[in-house]
PAVEX-115552 format. One record per residue (C-alpha): x, y, z; chain. Coordinates in steps of 0.2 Angstrom, whole numbers. Layout:
<atoms>
<east:X	north:Y	up:Z	ch:A>;
...
</atoms>
This chain:
<atoms>
<east:0	north:0	up:0	ch:A>;
<east:14	north:12	up:5	ch:A>;
<east:32	north:12	up:-1	ch:A>;
<east:39	north:22	up:13	ch:A>;
<east:48	north:13	up:27	ch:A>;
<east:51	north:25	up:42	ch:A>;
<east:54	north:15	up:58	ch:A>;
<east:39	north:12	up:69	ch:A>;
<east:27	north:21	up:58	ch:A>;
<east:9	north:13	up:58	ch:A>;
<east:10	north:5	up:75	ch:A>;
<east:-3	north:6	up:89	ch:A>;
<east:8	north:5	up:104	ch:A>;
<east:19	north:17	up:113	ch:A>;
<east:33	north:14	up:100	ch:A>;
<east:22	north:22	up:86	ch:A>;
<east:30	north:36	up:77	ch:A>;
<east:16	north:41	up:66	ch:A>;
<east:4	north:35	up:52	ch:A>;
<east:4	north:35	up:33	ch:A>;
<east:-12	north:41	up:26	ch:A>;
<east:-19	north:44	up:9	ch:A>;
<east:-32	north:57	up:4	ch:A>;
<east:-46	north:54	up:-8	ch:A>;
<east:-36	north:60	up:-22	ch:A>;
<east:-22	north:47	up:-19	ch:A>;
<east:-9	north:59	up:-11	ch:A>;
<east:2	north:51	up:3	ch:A>;
<east:5	north:60	up:19	ch:A>;
<east:14	north:56	up:35	ch:A>;
<east:5	north:62	up:51	ch:A>;
<east:16	north:62	up:66	ch:A>;
<east:21	north:72	up:82	ch:A>;
<east:35	north:85	up:80	ch:A>;
<east:46	north:74	up:92	ch:A>;
<east:43	north:59	up:81	ch:A>;
<east:47	north:67	up:64	ch:A>;
<east:60	north:57	up:54	ch:A>;
<east:77	north:64	up:52	ch:A>;
<east:77	north:62	up:33	ch:A>;
<east:85	north:77	up:24	ch:A>;
<east:74	north:73	up:9	ch:A>;
<east:58	north:74	up:18	ch:A>;
<east:47	north:89	up:14	ch:A>;
<east:43	north:102	up:27	ch:A>;
<east:26	north:100	up:36	ch:A>;
<east:11	north:108	up:28	ch:A>;
<east:7	north:125	up:37	ch:A>;
<east:-11	north:127	up:30	ch:A>;
<east:-17	north:117	up:45	ch:A>;
<east:-11	north:130	up:58	ch:A>;
<east:-22	north:144	up:51	ch:A>;
<east:-39	north:136	up:55	ch:A>;
<east:-45	north:120	up:62	ch:A>;
<east:-58	north:118	up:48	ch:A>;
<east:-43	north:113	up:36	ch:A>;
<east:-39	north:99	up:48	ch:A>;
<east:-57	north:94	up:49	ch:A>;
<east:-58	north:93	up:30	ch:A>;
<east:-42	north:84	up:29	ch:A>;
<east:-47	north:70	up:41	ch:A>;
<east:-65	north:69	up:33	ch:A>;
<east:-57	north:67	up:16	ch:A>;
<east:-46	north:52	up:20	ch:A>;
<east:-48	north:38	up:7	ch:A>;
<east:-59	north:24	up:15	ch:A>;
<east:-50	north:10	up:5	ch:A>;
<east:-32	north:16	up:3	ch:A>;
<east:-30	north:18	up:22	ch:A>;
<east:-30	north:6	up:36	ch:A>;
<east:-46	north:3	up:44	ch:A>;
<east:-52	north:16	up:56	ch:A>;
<east:-37	north:28	up:52	ch:A>;
<east:-45	north:43	up:62	ch:A>;
<east:-47	north:32	up:77	ch:A>;
<east:-29	north:26	up:76	ch:A>;
<east:-23	north:44	up:73	ch:A>;
<east:-33	north:49	up:89	ch:A>;
<east:-25	north:35	up:99	ch:A>;
<east:-8	north:40	up:93	ch:A>;
<east:-11	north:59	up:98	ch:A>;
<east:-18	north:55	up:115	ch:A>;
<east:-6	north:40	up:119	ch:A>;
<east:-21	north:30	up:124	ch:A>;
<east:-29	north:15	up:115	ch:A>;
<east:-44	north:15	up:126	ch:A>;
<east:-50	north:33	up:126	ch:A>;
<east:-59	north:31	up:109	ch:A>;
<east:-73	north:21	up:117	ch:A>;
<east:-79	north:37	up:125	ch:A>;
<east:-78	north:48	up:110	ch:A>;
<east:-89	north:50	up:95	ch:A>;
<east:-82	north:51	up:77	ch:A>;
<east:-86	north:70	up:76	ch:A>;
<east:-77	north:73	up:93	ch:A>;
<east:-62	north:63	up:86	ch:A>;
<east:-61	north:74	up:71	ch:A>;
<east:-63	north:90	up:81	ch:A>;
<east:-48	north:84	up:93	ch:A>;
<east:-37	north:80	up:78	ch:A>;
<east:-41	north:96	up:69	ch:A>;
<east:-37	north:106	up:85	ch:A>;
<east:-20	north:96	up:86	ch:A>;
<east:-16	north:100	up:68	ch:A>;
<east:-20	north:119	up:72	ch:A>;
<east:-9	north:119	up:88	ch:A>;
<east:6	north:110	up:79	ch:A>;
<east:4	north:94	up:90	ch:A>;
<east:2	north:84	up:75	ch:A>;
<east:11	north:87	up:58	ch:A>;
<east:5	north:83	up:41	ch:A>;
<east:20	north:80	up:30	ch:A>;
<east:18	north:77	up:11	ch:A>;
<east:27	north:62	up:4	ch:A>;
<east:32	north:60	up:-14	ch:A>;
<east:21	north:48	up:-24	ch:A>;
<east:31	north:32	up:-29	ch:A>;
<east:17	north:24	up:-39	ch:A>;
</atoms>
């Protein structure tokens, strides 16, 4: 599915260093925390559009492709952001999207575009 191999990306435990996602147009992104950003000099800078308004983050999460991403990608991004795999049981999908959008706006999560290798 993804041709990128940064260590520990895509996991669900404390070793997780982010997740690969694809939007509905097929563009690939790495979503990670600033401290988990890979030390790759060829990696593009994070997208700054998301720090202007949380509605951009909401649109990004809502436009993630259903079939080209792992199942429940919004839930996995939320668990990665809060470092807790059990907190999602108390959250509705709309609340998860709002929390993620606010995390993008406050630079707690970065969205880094990846070059398409397909």
